[in-house]
C-alpha positions, 0 to 999 in steps of 0.5 A: 500500500502506498498511502500514509494511513494503514487500513490493511489491518482493518480491511474486511474480506467480503468473502469471509463475511459471506462464509460467515453468513452461509454458516450462520444461515445453516445454523438458523435453519437447523435450529428452526428444524430441531425446534419444531421436529416431532418428539423423538425425531433425531438430529439427522431428520432435522438436518434433512428437513432443512436441506433445501434451505442449505442451498436456497438461502445462500443462493438467494442471499448472494444473488440479491445481495450482489444484484442490489449492490451493483444497482445501488449507485445508479438507483441513488442517482435516479431516485435521490436527486443528488448532483454528481460533480465533474472530475475537475471539480475541486471537491472531487479532486480533494476526495481523490487526494484523500483516497490516494492516501488510503491506497485506493487506486480508483477515485470515487465518484463525488456527489452533493445532496441537500441534507446535513449528512454524508454517506458512501455507496457502491458495490466495490471500491472501484465503483463507489460514490461519496455523497456529501451534504451541502450544509456540511460543506458550508459550515464545517472547517476544511479539516472537519470536512476532510475528516467526514470525507475520510470517514466515508472513504473508510467505509469504502476501503474496508468493504463495508457496503458490500458486507452490510448489503450481503448481511441484509440480503441473507437475513431476508433470504432466511426469513423468506425461506421459513415463510413457507411453513405456517408454524415456522412463519409464526415463531421462527421467522419472528425470532430469527428476524430479531436475532439477525437484526440485532447482529446487523445493527451491532455490525453497523455500529462497530463499522462506524467506529472504524470509519471514524478512526480512518477519518481521524487518521487522515486529519486528527482525532480532534477534527473528527470529534469536532465534526461529529459534535457539529452533526450531533447538535444539528436538527433532527434527522429528516425522513430521508435520513432516517430511511437511509440511516444505516448509510449515513455518518449521522444516523439513529443512535439512541439504543441497541436498536440503533444503526450508530453509536451515540456521540459520547461513545464515538468521542470516547473511542476516538480520545482513547484511540481504541480503534485509531491506533490500528489505523495509524501508520507507524513512523519508520526509522528513516522518517525519524532520521530524516526529521529536522534536528532542532538547535536545542537538540544539537546543543544537547548532543554536543554537551553529551559528547563532550562529557 
């Protein structure tokens, strides 16, 4: 990687996420079958009863997850009324420069929306788009805006959109499959829907911490905290923002049903560098040797050598 911020340790593999989702769906299918097997029925019978789901759920979840992601950017352009900036726009160039520092080889598309928020969408790092609210551009300092941009680029660099899209699609596929049985539909669907929803929301909250760390690494933790604080004290989320809360840098943040940690939790994580320390690129010996030597240090070295 050629950038000056190291995201390799937090770059999540969408393949490993997919494997985890497949295994999780199988566990859910087996659990549902065991729960409603007749008394005395063996484990093998329960496993056999879910056999069709072992194939159908992963296929359905994978197909619709990837299909939905591939059309997400075009759907946003068509339905949300956002304005895509040209390649030579200063803001596009600015996003591209920050992306290069993360080692992204393709500059994301950049778009503007009227809401006081920001998000990133796209199926892959090579087809992503960063959407910034015009109110953010008008009110944040340059460093704070860079922190917000860095946060969104963090989602891109760590494959967050693909992983979240697959997680949601697998959840829908599993619930859909159990819908064929009236009994399973009544109980298993309800239980699995809420269990999987809590897991997805926890995953969403955790990825916000990592994205905050990337934004702070590109600027400073003070700039990231300041930007988040300004977002926190803005007016309540619009219906549009609430509908797309899982994509936004500032979303629903009040409880375990939230897509985002609250401001105090994010601030505390940044201050303690709980996630930031994994993103900062360590200073190598060559950089230390190349740093300018101050006059007081020269004098001190001369004094030590004279002793």
